[in-house]
N, C-alpha and C positions, 0 to 999 in steps of 0.2 A: 436486794438486790437491785430494785426501780430506786431506793431513795438514794442509794450512793451514784446510779443514773442519772436523778435529775439531777444532783448535786456538779457531776463533772461537767453536765450540759448548763448549767447555771454559770459554773465556772467559765469555760467555753464562750458563752455570752457577752457575760460578763469583759473579758480578754477583748473580744472583738469589738466591742463597742466603746471602747476604755483606746482600740487603738484607731478606729474610726476616728472620736476627740483629737486624737495625735496628728491623724492626713489634715484634718482644720488648722492645725494648728500650726504644722508646718509647714503648708503653706503661706501662712505670715511670715513665720521665721526663715524660711529658705531666700525668697524672693526670687528675683531674675537673677539666674546666671550665677545663684550663691555656692550652688552644689553642681562640681564638673564630673557626672557620670563618665566608667568609659564606656567607649562607643561596644554597639556589637557589629560582628565583621559579615556580610554579606554576598553571598556571591550566587550569579544564576549561573549555571553550569549544563553543559551541553556536550554529550557523550558519546562515545560508538564502542561496540559489543568487540570485546580482541580476547573474549575467551580462546577463539580458533587458532589464536597464535600458542597457544600450550605453555605460555612463560607463567615461569615461578619463582616465587622469590624464597629467600637464606631460612623462613619458615615456613614454605610447603604448600605457600596461598596462590591461588588462581589471579594473573591478571586476568580478570575482567571488565573492567569499562577503563577506559583513556579517554578525556576530555578535556575541555576549553573554559576555565577559568572566567569570567566578566562581570565588575564591579569591585569592591573592593580591595578584589585582587585581580591582577591578571597575570595569568601564567595557566598552568595544566595542572589536571590530578589524575593520581593514577586509583584504582581500585581494587584492592585484592582480597579474593573472597575463599573463605576458609569452607573447603569442602568439605572435611569431614563433619563439620557443623550444620549444615545446609541441610534442610528436609524439607516435603512438601507434602501437604494437606489439600487433598482436592487444588482445586483452583489455586490458592493459599502456599507462596516459597516463604522458608524463613532465612536470613542468611546474618552472616557474622563475618563482618567483613575489616580490614587496614588500609587505610589511605595516606597517600600522601600528598601536598600541597606543592608545586613546585614554582620560580618565576620564572621570566621570559628568560633570565640567563641562563633557566633551568638549577639555581639554589633552592633546597630545600629550606620551605620557610613552615612548613606546619606537618603536622602526623596526629594519627590517631585510631581511635577504635570505635566501629560504630556495628550496632545489629537493628534489624527490623525486617519488615514483611514485604514482596510484591504480591500485589492480588492478580490476576488474571480472568477477567470474567469474558469468556468464549464470542468471540467474534467484537472487541474493546480493548481499547487500549491499557494496556496495565497499570497499575498506581501503585508508586514505590514511597513507604514511608519508614522510617525508622529515626535514631537516636544514638548519641556515643561522645564519646570526653577526647580533648586533646589531651595525647603525650607527650610530646616533642614538638620545639617550635624552635628557632633562629634566632638571636639576639632580639633583634626587632619584635619578636611576638613574644614572648618568654613568659611576660604576665599570663598567656593565657591557657598555659599549661591547665589542666584541671578544670576547664573549661565544657560547657555543655553544648553540644553539637545537633542540630534539626534538619532533619532530610527529609524534603519531599516532592517530589514529581512522580513523571510517567515514565512508563514502555513501550517503544512499539517495537513486533514481534514483523518478523519475514516469513514469505509463502512455506516454510519446511516448518514454522513451529519457535524458531529459534528467537532471543533476545538479539535487536539489531539496534537501536540508539533510543537518544530520549534525550529528557532536559529536569532539571532539579534544582530546587531552591537551597540553598546550604547555609545555615545559619548560623555563629558560633555567640553563645551569650556569657555573661556572667553570673547567669544563675541567683539562685536566693540573694546571694552574698551581694547584694544589686552595688555596691560601691569596693569591689573587692579587698575587704582592709583585715579579710578574715572570721567576720562578725557580725551574725546576725542581728541589727540594733537598730536605734534610733536614726542614727543615720541614713539608711538604708528607708525607712519611712516618709522619710524627707524628700529622698531621689523620689519615689511613688509618688509622692504628693504633688509634684511640680509638674507630672506628666498625668497626671490623673484625667480618667475619661478621653486619653489618648491609644494609638493603637502604637505606642513605642514598645519593641520587643522586648529591649532589655529590663524594662517593668513588667511587662503579661507575662508574668512567672506561673500564673491559674488561669484555669487547673489545668496540672501538667498532663502528660507533658511538654505540649504545645501551646496553651495558654487557648485566648477564645478570643485575640485581635484588639481588647481593650481593657485600658490598665481600670479595672473596677474592684469590687467587694472580694470578687474571686480571688485575683492576688492578693489584696490585705490580707487573706485567710492562711493561705501561704504560708504569709510574713509571718503568721500571728501562730498559726502550727510549730514552725520553728522558733522562734523566741521564747515559747510558752515549753521545750525543750522534748515535744513531742515527737514522737520516733512513728510519723504517717509515710508512707510509703505507697503513692497512688500511680507512680509508673507500674509498681509491683502487682496493683489490683488491676492497673488497665490491662496487664500482659494475661494474668490468670484469668479475666473475663474472655479475651482473643481466645484463650485457649479453649474455654469451653467452648466457643463456638465450631473450634475445630473436633473437638469429643465430637457436636454435632453431628458433623458432617462425614466424621469416620463409622458414626453406628448407624447413618443411612447407608450408606455404601457396602458395608457388613450386616447388615439385619440386626443388630443386634441391639435387639427391647432393652435390657435395663442399662444397658451402657449411655442411651437416648432419654430415659429416665433420670437417669442420674444427675444431670443437669437442671432439672426442675426442684420444685421445695416442695414438701409434702403436703401445703395450702396451695396449690401452684393455679392460678388462673389463666388457663388460655382459649384466647377470643379466635377460632378461624372463622375466615371467609364463607358464606353461606352457610354454617351450622352453626348451631347453639353452642353456649360457652362449657367450658370443660373445668371441673371445676375439685379441682384435688386432683394428686397423683394417681390414683385409684381409676378416676374414671377417666383419664386419660388413656391408663392401660392398653383397653380393647380395642380402642382407635388406632395406636401406634401396632399391635397385634396386628389387628385386621391390614392393615399399608403395610407391613414390612412381610405378612403371608401373602399379598398377593401380588407385591410388584420390588422388580430389582431398582435401588432409588440412588440418586447422586443428589445431592443439597451442599454443593460448594457456597461457603460464605462472604463477603466482601461486605466486614466492618468498619463502617463510614465514620462512625465516633463514639467514645465513651466518655461519661462522664462518673464522676463519681463525689457523691457528699456523703459524709461520714458511712455508716454501714449501709448505704442505699447506693445504688447506680443505674446509669442510664447507657443503654446500648440501643445506636440505631446502625441498621447494617441492609444490606443488597443481597441478591441471590438468584442462580437459574436453578430451576428444578425441573429433575429429568424423571422421569418414570418407566418402564419396561412392565406388562406383563408377563411373571415364571412362566405363564402357559402357554408364552409365544402372544407377535401383535407387538402395533407401532410404539414406540416409541415417542412420548412428547413431552415437550419442555415449556417451562411456565419462567418465566422473570417475573420478579418478585422483591418487597421491600418488607419491613420488618423493624418492629419497637418495642424491647423490652425492658422493664422496671428487672432489677437485680437485688438481690438483699446477701447482705454478707452471713455465712452460718458461723456456730459458736467454737468450729474449730479454723477461723477464720476464711475459708472456702467458699466460695462465690456461686450462688445457685440462681436461676430463674424464678421469677415469683409472679409476675403478670407479664404475659407477651400479647402482643395484637400485631397479625401480620396480613399482608394482599398482595393480591398478584397483579400486575402493573397492565393486561392482558382481559379484555370479556372472557368467560370459561363458558 
């Protein structure tokens, strides 16, 4: 098995090195302006909460956001939220939505579906992040059908705790098929080479789903995986990893020791502040049993960043820890941050292998 793994690793390395050479050569072949890439469409959107109007579309979705678009399209956008698929775990809300963009003359230009999360740390503005796909377009934008959508912004709340307004960056890009010709091939490498070491959003395709702001080897690796015919679904890995933190939040709020321990590998290494390192799940168990036995806990996570590299992943998150003695007493809260090294398991699931966290304030 190890021999086969080494061969596969060597194959991937050779492929990546070959593609790096192609990038260098492509820079020479392409020249200035030799390859015209389709532009990314970007809008800044300011919006207001409209859910109180109780307006529903034909699919039974609630009109929740009504906003103005500024940028590549000047117009209006409507967000229709699917209440049947909405859920909230701790301070994180999961949404499924459809959206429509109209021009200033009220003509439909683009429409699509998206999904994502809104995190609401207590006392702070929320963070909205999602992705989706274009499903409908006017003649002017029909080539955009099937392209990826990335959303990221903030949400503010009123005194009653209802979403009030916010702003978001809405970006549509061609995806891995950079030139949109239906194939992932050398032509896409040439386009990437022209924009190497820039922040061009069309070529910034890795790590998925939102890139890292620079066209570099991460983006080339994503192209290599697709050209090699590999079925790597990094977006699904990221979603699975984020769900792991939702399970941790649920385990703390319900006092479920087994559920909490299930997010760790058997040989996990946990490094808490002010205490010795716990090595192995069984060494961690008495710590968790004692904690859950004495206190009612809340531990809502806001996952800030996840990067997947093969069968390893790294996740950075923030949280607000709340602890109330079961025998009565004052509730204490502590904000903190966490960095985890995760490992893919033989069944494809993800578990935390190494964990390190600390509080934002002295304890």
